[in-house]
The first five atom37 places (N, CA, C, CB, O) and aatype in JSON, in Angstrom:
{
  "aatype": [12, 11, 9, 7, 10, 19, 3, 19, 3, 7, 8, 15, 7, 13, 14, 2, 10, 0, 10, 12, 1, 10, 15, 0, 17, 8, 11, 0, 4, 7, 3, 3, 19, 6, 17, 17, 2, 7, 13, 16, 8, 18, 3, 1, 19, 18, 10, 15, 11, 19, 13, 16, 13, 16, 14, 3, 13, 2, 16, 19, 9, 3, 0, 3, 6, 9, 9, 16, 7, 7, 16, 7, 18, 11, 3, 18, 16, 15, 10, 14, 14, 6, 19, 6, 19, 16, 14, 14, 3, 18, 15, 9, 18, 14, 8, 18, 11, 1, 0, 9, 7, 13, 10, 16, 1, 7, 4, 9, 1, 3, 4, 15],
  "atom_mask": [
    [1, 1, 1, 1, 1],
    [1, 1, 1, 1, 1],
    [1, 1, 1, 1, 1],
    [1, 1, 1, 0, 1],
    [1, 1, 1, 1, 1],
    [1, 1, 1, 1, 1],
    [1, 1, 1, 1, 1],
    [1, 1, 1, 1, 1],
    [1, 1, 1, 1, 1],
    [1, 1, 1, 0, 1],
    [1, 1, 1, 1, 1],
    [1, 1, 1, 1, 1],
    [1, 1, 1, 0, 1],
    [1, 1, 1, 1, 1],
    [1, 1, 1, 1, 1],
    [1, 1, 1, 1, 1],
    [1, 1, 1, 1, 1],
    [1, 1, 1, 1, 1],
    [1, 1, 1, 1, 1],
    [1, 1, 1, 1, 1],
    [1, 1, 1, 1, 1],
    [1, 1, 1, 1, 1],
    [1, 1, 1, 1, 1],
    [1, 1, 1, 1, 1],
    [1, 1, 1, 1, 1],
    [1, 1, 1, 1, 1],
    [1, 1, 1, 1, 1],
    [1, 1, 1, 1, 1],
    [1, 1, 1, 1, 1],
    [1, 1, 1, 0, 1],
    [1, 1, 1, 1, 1],
    [1, 1, 1, 1, 1],
    [1, 1, 1, 1, 1],
    [1, 1, 1, 1, 1],
    [1, 1, 1, 1, 1],
    [1, 1, 1, 1, 1],
    [1, 1, 1, 1, 1],
    [1, 1, 1, 0, 1],
    [1, 1, 1, 1, 1],
    [1, 1, 1, 1, 1],
    [1, 1, 1, 1, 1],
    [1, 1, 1, 1, 1],
    [1, 1, 1, 1, 1],
    [1, 1, 1, 1, 1],
    [1, 1, 1, 1, 1],
    [1, 1, 1, 1, 1],
    [1, 1, 1, 1, 1],
    [1, 1, 1, 1, 1],
    [1, 1, 1, 1, 1],
    [1, 1, 1, 1, 1],
    [1, 1, 1, 1, 1],
    [1, 1, 1, 1, 1],
    [1, 1, 1, 1, 1],
    [1, 1, 1, 1, 1],
    [1, 1, 1, 1, 1],
    [1, 1, 1, 1, 1],
    [1, 1, 1, 1, 1],
    [1, 1, 1, 1, 1],
    [1, 1, 1, 1, 1],
    [1, 1, 1, 1, 1],
    [1, 1, 1, 1, 1],
    [1, 1, 1, 1, 1],
    [1, 1, 1, 1, 1],
    [1, 1, 1, 1, 1],
    [1, 1, 1, 1, 1],
    [1, 1, 1, 1, 1],
    [1, 1, 1, 1, 1],
    [1, 1, 1, 1, 1],
    [1, 1, 1, 0, 1],
    [1, 1, 1, 0, 1],
    [1, 1, 1, 1, 1],
    [1, 1, 1, 0, 1],
    [1, 1, 1, 1, 1],
    [1, 1, 1, 1, 1],
    [1, 1, 1, 1, 1],
    [1, 1, 1, 1, 1],
    [1, 1, 1, 1, 1],
    [1, 1, 1, 1, 1],
    [1, 1, 1, 1, 1],
    [1, 1, 1, 1, 1],
    [1, 1, 1, 1, 1],
    [1, 1, 1, 1, 1],
    [1, 1, 1, 1, 1],
    [1, 1, 1, 1, 1],
    [1, 1, 1, 1, 1],
    [1, 1, 1, 1, 1],
    [1, 1, 1, 1, 1],
    [1, 1, 1, 1, 1],
    [1, 1, 1, 1, 1],
    [1, 1, 1, 1, 1],
    [1, 1, 1, 1, 1],
    [1, 1, 1, 1, 1],
    [1, 1, 1, 1, 1],
    [1, 1, 1, 1, 1],
    [1, 1, 1, 1, 1],
    [1, 1, 1, 1, 1],
    [1, 1, 1, 1, 1],
    [1, 1, 1, 1, 1],
    [1, 1, 1, 1, 1],
    [1, 1, 1, 1, 1],
    [1, 1, 1, 0, 1],
    [1, 1, 1, 1, 1],
    [1, 1, 1, 1, 1],
    [1, 1, 1, 1, 1],
    [1, 1, 1, 1, 1],
    [1, 1, 1, 0, 1],
    [1, 1, 1, 1, 1],
    [1, 1, 1, 1, 1],
    [1, 1, 1, 1, 1],
    [1, 1, 1, 1, 1],
    [1, 1, 1, 1, 1],
    [1, 1, 1, 1, 1]
  ],
  "atom_positions": [
    [[-16.13, 12.8, -20.57], [-14.91, 12.04, -20.85], [-15.14, 10.43, -20.89], [-13.85, 12.41, -19.74], [-15.99, 9.87, -20.2]],
    [[-14.38, 9.86, -21.68], [-14.53, 8.32, -21.7], [-13.22, 7.94, -21.03], [-14.72, 7.61, -23.28], [-12.13, 8.31, -21.45]],
    [[-13.4, 7.14, -19.92], [-12.41, 6.76, -19.0], [-12.36, 5.33, -19.13], [-12.68, 7.21, -17.6], [-13.41, 4.7, -19.14]],
    [[-11.1, 4.66, -19.25], [-10.83, 3.26, -19.25], [-9.97, 2.85, -17.98], [0.0, 0.0, 0.0], [-9.09, 3.6, -17.57]],
    [[-10.23, 1.77, -17.44], [-9.52, 1.34, -16.23], [-8.77, -0.13, -16.49], [-10.64, 1.25, -14.99], [-9.33, -1.06, -17.06]],
    [[-7.54, -0.17, -16.04], [-6.79, -1.34, -16.2], [-6.23, -1.75, -14.84], [-5.7, -1.13, -17.24], [-5.39, -1.1, -14.23]],
    [[-6.81, -2.98, -14.39], [-6.29, -3.59, -13.13], [-5.09, -4.42, -13.6], [-7.41, -4.49, -12.34], [-5.34, -5.58, -13.95]],
    [[-3.83, -4.01, -13.65], [-2.82, -4.65, -14.19], [-2.58, -5.96, -13.49], [-1.7, -3.82, -14.2], [-2.21, -6.93, -14.15]],
    [[-2.78, -6.05, -12.1], [-2.65, -7.26, -11.47], [-3.64, -8.33, -11.83], [-2.7, -7.03, -10.15], [-3.44, -9.52, -11.58]],
    [[-4.73, -7.87, -12.44], [-5.84, -8.83, -12.86], [-6.93, -8.8, -11.89], [0.0, 0.0, 0.0], [-6.84, -8.23, -10.8]],
    [[-8.0, -9.44, -12.3], [-9.26, -9.4, -11.48], [-9.34, -10.54, -10.62], [-10.49, -9.35, -12.31], [-10.38, -10.7, -9.98]],
    [[-8.28, -11.48, -10.5], [-8.44, -12.66, -9.72], [-8.22, -12.38, -8.2], [-7.48, -13.73, -10.22], [-8.72, -13.1, -7.34]],
    [[-7.49, -11.34, -7.94], [-7.23, -11.08, -6.39], [-8.27, -10.11, -5.91], [0.0, 0.0, 0.0], [-9.44, -10.08, -6.31]],
    [[-7.74, -9.34, -5.03], [-8.6, -8.31, -4.26], [-8.88, -7.1, -5.24], [-7.81, -7.76, -2.87], [-8.13, -6.73, -6.14]],
    [[-10.1, -6.56, -4.91], [-10.43, -5.44, -5.78], [-9.38, -4.27, -5.57], [-11.91, -4.95, -5.47], [-8.82, -4.14, -4.48]],
    [[-9.14, -3.41, -6.62], [-8.23, -2.35, -6.54], [-8.94, -1.08, -5.98], [-7.61, -2.11, -7.9], [-9.84, -0.56, -6.64]],
    [[-8.56, -0.58, -4.82], [-9.38, 0.34, -4.26], [-9.23, 1.72, -4.98], [-9.07, 0.42, -2.81], [-10.16, 2.52, -5.09]],
    [[-7.89, 1.9, -5.49], [-7.8, 3.22, -6.25], [-8.69, 3.25, -7.48], [-6.34, 3.49, -6.7], [-9.37, 4.24, -7.76]],
    [[-8.68, 2.07, -8.25], [-9.47, 2.21, -9.4], [-11.07, 2.33, -9.06], [-9.16, 1.0, -10.31], [-11.85, 2.91, -9.81]],
    [[-11.43, 1.71, -7.89], [-12.75, 1.85, -7.47], [-13.01, 3.42, -7.02], [-13.02, 0.79, -6.28], [-14.12, 3.93, -7.18]],
    [[-12.12, 4.0, -6.55], [-12.35, 5.45, -6.08], [-12.39, 6.39, -7.36], [-11.13, 5.96, -5.03], [-13.19, 7.32, -7.47]],
    [[-11.45, 6.06, -8.3], [-11.4, 6.85, -9.6], [-12.6, 6.61, -10.26], [-10.24, 6.49, -10.54], [-13.16, 7.57, -10.79]],
    [[-13.14, 5.41, -10.32], [-14.41, 5.04, -11.05], [-15.57, 5.89, -10.53], [-14.75, 3.5, -10.87], [-16.31, 6.55, -11.27]],
    [[-15.69, 5.82, -9.15], [-16.77, 6.65, -8.54], [-16.79, 8.12, -8.77], [-16.74, 6.46, -7.15], [-17.8, 8.78, -8.99]],
    [[-15.46, 8.62, -8.69], [-15.38, 10.0, -8.83], [-15.61, 10.57, -10.24], [-14.13, 10.39, -8.35], [-16.14, 11.66, -10.45]],
    [[-15.15, 9.7, -11.21], [-15.4, 10.15, -12.61], [-16.93, 9.96, -12.87], [-14.48, 9.3, -13.71], [-17.57, 10.83, -13.46]],
    [[-17.51, 8.81, -12.43], [-18.95, 8.79, -12.67], [-19.73, 9.97, -12.01], [-19.5, 7.47, -12.15], [-20.7, 10.45, -12.59]],
    [[-19.31, 10.43, -10.84], [-19.93, 11.5, -10.15], [-19.77, 12.72, -10.99], [-19.37, 11.69, -8.77], [-20.62, 13.6, -10.89]],
    [[-18.77, 12.86, -11.8], [-18.44, 13.95, -12.71], [-19.15, 13.82, -14.01], [-16.96, 14.02, -12.95], [-18.98, 14.68, -14.87]],
    [[-19.93, 12.83, -14.21], [-20.63, 12.56, -15.49], [-19.81, 11.86, -16.57], [0.0, 0.0, 0.0], [-20.2, 11.82, -17.73]],
    [[-18.72, 11.35, -16.19], [-17.89, 10.63, -17.24], [-18.39, 9.25, -17.47], [-16.41, 10.56, -16.82], [-19.12, 8.68, -16.66]],
    [[-17.99, 8.7, -18.59], [-18.31, 7.35, -18.96], [-17.11, 6.48, -18.62], [-18.68, 7.25, -20.47], [-16.04, 6.61, -19.19]],
    [[-17.34, 5.53, -17.6], [-16.19, 4.74, -17.05], [-16.41, 3.28, -17.39], [-16.05, 4.92, -15.47], [-17.54, 2.8, -17.24]],
    [[-15.39, 2.5, -17.87], [-15.55, 1.16, -18.13], [-14.2, 0.6, -18.03], [-16.2, 0.91, -19.44], [-13.2, 1.32, -18.06]],
    [[-14.14, -0.77, -17.9], [-12.81, -1.56, -18.02], [-12.23, -1.36, -19.39], [-13.02, -3.13, -17.78], [-12.98, -1.46, -20.36]],
    [[-11.06, -1.1, -19.55], [-10.43, -0.79, -20.81], [-10.64, -2.04, -21.72], [-8.88, -0.41, -20.61], [-10.56, -3.19, -21.28]],
    [[-10.9, -1.74, -23.03], [-10.96, -2.72, -24.04], [-10.12, -2.3, -25.23], [-12.38, -2.96, -24.45], [-10.15, -1.1, -25.53]],
    [[-9.42, -3.07, -25.91], [-8.59, -2.71, -27.01], [-9.21, -2.08, -28.35], [0.0, 0.0, 0.0], [-8.51, -1.74, -29.3]],
    [[-10.56, -1.98, -28.31], [-11.28, -1.41, -29.48], [-11.84, -0.14, -29.47], [-12.24, -2.16, -29.81], [-12.49, 0.3, -30.42]],
    [[-11.6, 0.52, -28.34], [-12.13, 1.77, -27.97], [-11.16, 2.88, -27.79], [-12.84, 1.61, -26.83], [-10.15, 2.63, -27.13]],
    [[-11.33, 4.03, -28.26], [-10.58, 5.3, -28.01], [-10.95, 5.84, -26.72], [-10.84, 6.33, -29.08], [-12.16, 5.97, -26.51]],
    [[-10.06, 6.22, -25.72], [-10.47, 6.75, -24.5], [-9.87, 8.17, -24.38], [-10.06, 5.82, -23.34], [-8.81, 8.43, -24.95]],
    [[-10.5, 9.06, -23.65], [-9.83, 10.32, -23.23], [-8.79, 10.04, -22.31], [-10.76, 11.3, -22.61], [-7.74, 10.67, -22.43]],
    [[-8.9, 9.16, -21.36], [-7.88, 8.98, -20.25], [-8.1, 7.43, -19.92], [-8.16, 10.05, -18.84], [-9.21, 6.9, -19.9]],
    [[-6.88, 6.76, -19.67], [-6.77, 5.32, -19.15], [-5.96, 5.37, -17.78], [-5.99, 4.31, -20.28], [-4.88, 5.96, -17.66]],
    [[-6.54, 4.77, -16.91], [-5.73, 4.57, -15.63], [-5.25, 3.23, -15.5], [-6.51, 4.87, -14.39], [-6.06, 2.31, -15.55]],
    [[-3.92, 2.99, -15.33], [-3.42, 1.63, -15.05], [-2.89, 1.55, -13.61], [-2.31, 1.23, -16.07], [-2.03, 2.32, -13.2]],
    [[-3.43, 0.63, -12.91], [-2.99, 0.61, -11.46], [-2.44, -0.84, -11.17], [-4.27, 0.99, -10.42], [-2.98, -1.87, -11.58]],
    [[-1.28, -0.8, -10.41], [-0.58, -2.14, -10.23], [-0.19, -2.12, -8.81], [0.72, -2.38, -11.22], [0.45, -1.15, -8.41]],
    [[-0.5, -3.08, -7.98], [-0.14, -3.35, -6.56], [1.23, -3.99, -6.31], [-1.17, -4.24, -5.97], [2.01, -3.62, -5.43]],
    [[1.45, -5.02, -7.23], [2.65, -5.87, -6.92], [3.73, -5.56, -7.91], [2.31, -7.41, -6.97], [3.46, -5.43, -9.1]],
    [[4.98, -5.42, -7.43], [6.17, -5.17, -8.33], [6.5, -6.52, -9.2], [7.5, -4.73, -7.4], [7.15, -6.39, -10.24]],
    [[6.13, -7.62, -8.83], [6.39, -8.8, -9.45], [5.35, -9.08, -10.66], [6.38, -9.88, -8.39], [5.55, -9.96, -11.5]],
    [[4.25, -8.29, -10.65], [3.23, -8.4, -11.81], [3.81, -7.76, -13.04], [1.84, -7.69, -11.46], [4.22, -6.6, -13.04]],
    [[3.82, -8.59, -14.15], [4.43, -8.02, -15.45], [3.73, -6.77, -15.77], [4.31, -9.04, -16.71], [2.56, -6.62, -15.41]],
    [[4.4, -5.79, -16.46], [3.87, -4.6, -17.03], [2.75, -4.85, -18.05], [4.96, -3.84, -17.65], [2.67, -5.93, -18.65]],
    [[1.93, -3.89, -18.24], [0.88, -3.95, -19.3], [1.45, -3.48, -20.52], [-0.36, -3.14, -18.98], [1.51, -2.26, -20.68]],
    [[1.94, -4.35, -21.5], [2.59, -3.94, -22.61], [1.74, -4.08, -23.94], [3.83, -4.7, -22.67], [2.12, -4.65, -24.97]],
    [[0.53, -3.44, -23.73], [-0.32, -3.54, -24.93], [-0.66, -2.07, -25.42], [-1.67, -4.38, -24.59], [-0.89, -1.22, -24.56]],
    [[-0.7, -1.76, -26.66], [-1.03, -0.43, -27.15], [-2.33, 0.01, -26.74], [-0.95, -0.35, -28.58], [-3.34, -0.66, -26.95]],
    [[-2.32, 1.15, -26.14], [-3.61, 1.79, -25.6], [-3.94, 3.01, -26.36], [-3.5, 2.16, -24.09], [-3.15, 3.95, -26.45]],
    [[-5.14, 2.99, -26.9], [-5.57, 4.28, -27.74], [-6.23, 5.19, -26.8], [-6.63, 3.95, -29.0], [-7.41, 5.0, -26.5]],
    [[-5.57, 6.15, -26.32], [-5.99, 7.1, -25.28], [-5.19, 8.44, -25.41], [-5.78, 6.47, -23.86], [-4.0, 8.43, -25.72]],
    [[-5.85, 9.54, -25.16], [-5.22, 10.76, -25.13], [-4.24, 10.97, -23.99], [-6.19, 11.74, -25.12], [-3.23, 11.67, -24.06]],
    [[-4.67, 10.26, -22.89], [-3.77, 10.33, -21.69], [-3.82, 9.02, -20.94], [-4.18, 11.5, -20.73], [-4.88, 8.46, -20.66]],
    [[-2.68, 8.57, -20.65], [-2.41, 7.39, -19.89], [-1.76, 7.7, -18.57], [-1.57, 6.47, -20.67], [-0.74, 8.39, -18.5]],
    [[-2.42, 7.15, -17.42], [-1.87, 7.52, -16.06], [-1.61, 6.2, -15.33], [-2.9, 8.46, -15.21], [-2.53, 5.39, -15.17]],
    [[-0.45, 5.99, -14.92], [0.01, 4.78, -14.13], [0.15, 5.15, -12.8], [1.31, 4.18, -14.6], [0.52, 6.27, -12.48]],
    [[-0.17, 4.15, -11.86], [0.05, 4.39, -10.38], [-0.09, 3.14, -9.56], [0.0, 0.0, 0.0], [-0.62, 2.11, -9.99]],
    [[0.43, 3.28, -8.34], [0.25, 2.12, -7.34], [1.73, 1.7, -7.04], [0.0, 0.0, 0.0], [2.7, 2.05, -7.71]],
    [[1.74, 0.96, -5.99], [2.98, 0.44, -5.38], [3.76, -0.34, -6.32], [2.7, -0.39, -4.21], [4.99, -0.33, -6.27]],
    [[3.06, -1.06, -7.24], [3.66, -1.94, -8.26], [4.55, -1.19, -9.2], [0.0, 0.0, 0.0], [5.49, -1.77, -9.74]],
    [[4.31, 0.07, -9.43], [5.03, 0.98, -10.22], [6.05, 1.74, -9.28], [4.04, 1.94, -10.95], [6.68, 2.69, -9.73]],
    [[6.19, 1.34, -8.05], [6.91, 2.05, -7.05], [6.52, 3.66, -7.01], [8.45, 1.82, -7.34], [7.33, 4.58, -6.93]],
    [[5.21, 3.75, -7.09], [4.61, 5.04, -7.0], [3.83, 5.14, -5.68], [3.7, 5.28, -8.21], [2.69, 4.68, -5.58]],
    [[4.42, 5.73, -4.73], [3.85, 5.82, -3.42], [3.05, 7.16, -3.06], [4.96, 5.64, -2.48], [2.82, 7.49, -1.89]],
    [[2.67, 7.86, -4.12], [2.0, 8.96, -3.99], [0.41, 8.68, -3.69], [2.28, 9.74, -5.2], [-0.03, 7.54, -3.87]],
    [[-0.35, 9.62, -3.29], [-1.76, 9.45, -3.04], [-2.57, 9.97, -4.31], [-2.18, 10.24, -1.72], [-2.13, 10.74, -5.16]],
    [[-3.78, 9.43, -4.27], [-4.86, 10.01, -5.2], [-5.03, 11.49, -4.81], [-6.32, 9.2, -5.08], [-4.83, 11.87, -3.65]],
    [[-5.42, 12.32, -5.81], [-5.82, 13.61, -5.57], [-6.86, 13.62, -4.3], [-6.43, 14.19, -6.9], [-7.68, 12.71, -4.17]],
    [[-6.77, 14.6, -3.46], [-7.75, 14.58, -2.29], [-9.19, 14.46, -2.53], [-7.62, 15.76, -1.55], [-9.92, 13.82, -1.76]],
    [[-9.65, 15.09, -3.63], [-11.16, 14.87, -3.95], [-11.44, 13.54, -4.38], [-11.68, 15.78, -5.03], [-12.61, 13.17, -4.37]],
    [[-10.46, 12.7, -4.78], [-10.7, 11.36, -5.23], [-10.51, 10.39, -4.07], [-9.78, 11.01, -6.38], [-11.2, 9.38, -3.96]],
    [[-9.54, 10.73, -3.19], [-9.25, 10.03, -2.12], [-10.36, 9.87, -1.05], [-8.14, 10.58, -1.61], [-10.43, 8.9, -0.3]],
    [[-11.16, 10.88, -1.08], [-12.35, 10.81, -0.03], [-13.59, 10.34, -0.74], [-12.66, 12.26, 0.67], [-14.66, 10.36, -0.13]],
    [[-13.52, 9.97, -1.86], [-14.8, 9.4, -2.63], [-14.98, 7.93, -2.25], [-14.64, 9.52, -4.31], [-14.04, 7.13, -2.35]],
    [[-16.1, 7.61, -1.83], [-16.5, 6.23, -1.51], [-16.23, 5.33, -2.81], [-18.09, 6.19, -1.05], [-16.59, 5.73, -3.92]],
    [[-15.59, 4.14, -2.63], [-15.41, 3.26, -3.72], [-16.62, 2.8, -4.48], [-14.74, 2.15, -3.27], [-17.71, 2.63, -3.93]],
    [[-16.4, 2.61, -5.76], [-17.56, 2.06, -6.79], [-17.22, 0.65, -6.73], [-17.54, 2.68, -8.48], [-16.27, 0.17, -7.35]],
    [[-18.12, -0.1, -5.88], [-18.09, -1.58, -5.89], [-18.68, -2.16, -7.13], [-18.83, -2.13, -4.7], [-18.5, -3.36, -7.36]],
    [[-19.37, -1.43, -7.94], [-20.06, -1.97, -9.14], [-18.98, -2.61, -10.22], [-20.92, -0.73, -9.83], [-19.31, -3.48, -11.03]],
    [[-17.81, -2.12, -10.13], [-16.85, -2.48, -11.05], [-16.25, -3.9, -10.73], [-15.8, -1.42, -11.08], [-15.63, -4.56, -11.56]],
    [[-16.49, -4.28, -9.5], [-16.11, -5.77, -9.06], [-17.37, -6.35, -8.42], [-14.8, -5.83, -7.93], [-17.45, -6.52, -7.2]],
    [[-18.35, -6.65, -9.28], [-19.68, -7.15, -8.76], [-19.65, -8.43, -7.99], [-20.61, -7.34, -9.87], [-20.66, -8.75, -7.36]],
    [[-18.57, -9.19, -8.01], [-18.54, -10.41, -7.14], [-18.02, -10.2, -5.69], [-17.67, -11.46, -7.8], [-17.91, -11.13, -4.89]],
    [[-17.72, -8.95, -5.43], [-17.36, -8.52, -4.05], [-18.4, -7.78, -3.44], [-16.14, -7.71, -4.0], [-19.02, -6.9, -4.04]],
    [[-18.63, -8.12, -2.21], [-19.67, -7.39, -1.34], [-18.9, -6.16, -0.65], [-20.33, -8.46, -0.14], [-17.69, -6.18, -0.41]],
    [[-19.65, -5.22, -0.41], [-19.07, -3.95, 0.34], [-18.55, -4.47, 1.61], [-20.2, -2.76, 0.64], [-19.06, -5.46, 2.15]],
    [[-17.55, -3.85, 2.1], [-16.81, -4.22, 3.41], [-16.47, -2.85, 4.07], [-15.39, -5.15, 3.13], [-16.26, -1.81, 3.44]],
    [[-16.43, -2.98, 5.39], [-15.95, -1.87, 6.24], [-14.87, -2.47, 7.15], [-17.16, -1.19, 7.1], [-15.1, -3.43, 7.89]],
    [[-13.71, -1.87, 7.06], [-12.62, -2.4, 7.88], [-11.25, -2.24, 7.18], [0.0, 0.0, 0.0], [-11.15, -1.54, 6.17]],
    [[-10.26, -2.86, 7.68], [-8.94, -2.77, 7.14], [-8.85, -3.5, 5.88], [-7.94, -3.27, 8.08], [-9.36, -4.62, 5.89]],
    [[-8.31, -3.08, 4.81], [-8.08, -3.81, 3.64], [-6.74, -4.61, 3.73], [-8.1, -2.86, 2.47], [-6.57, -5.66, 3.11]],
    [[-5.84, -4.06, 4.49], [-4.55, -4.81, 4.89], [-3.82, -3.98, 5.94], [-3.58, -5.05, 3.6], [-3.99, -2.77, 6.03]],
    [[-3.03, -4.66, 6.72], [-2.36, -4.11, 7.73], [-0.8, -4.32, 7.54], [-2.89, -4.68, 8.98], [-0.03, -4.41, 8.49]],
    [[-0.45, -4.38, 6.27], [0.99, -4.41, 5.93], [1.2, -5.85, 5.33], [0.0, 0.0, 0.0], [0.31, -6.7, 5.23]],
    [[2.45, -5.99, 4.97], [2.9, -7.24, 4.28], [3.32, -8.21, 5.31], [4.06, -6.97, 3.28], [4.09, -7.85, 6.2]],
    [[2.88, -9.41, 5.24], [3.1, -10.52, 6.23], [4.65, -10.94, 6.04], [2.03, -11.85, 5.95], [5.17, -11.59, 6.94]],
    [[5.31, -10.64, 5.06], [6.59, -10.9, 4.86], [7.56, -9.93, 5.29], [6.75, -11.14, 3.64], [8.75, -10.03, 4.98]],
    [[7.06, -8.94, 6.04], [7.86, -7.83, 6.56], [8.52, -6.98, 5.44], [8.94, -8.39, 7.5], [9.66, -6.54, 5.54]],
    [[7.73, -6.77, 4.38], [8.18, -5.93, 3.4], [8.18, -4.47, 3.8], [7.4, -6.13, 2.25], [7.45, -4.11, 4.72]],
    [[9.02, -3.59, 3.14], [9.17, -2.2, 3.67], [7.86, -1.5, 3.2], [10.57, -1.43, 3.1], [7.65, -0.32, 3.48]]
  ]
}
């Protein structure tokens, strides 16, 4: 399968853990994974958004299946169990080093 990834919040912030796990899982299944570009047809594209204030991704996507997820879409479900236990693929964010520890302990603004 040809898989496209979209970090709707952009690459300027923190790495998107869900996309990193999806990338690793699909690569382990032998799928071709890359950041989405507008000139390629994909079997599946994942859009992940963390923040509700981030504008939606309103670009036409050439894909057989489009899956959105993340707290920015007010989707509080988990990844499938087999994906959730997959170690993240740090290669999609090459400027970040691997880390062990908490990614976050909650919103400093007392968000729910």
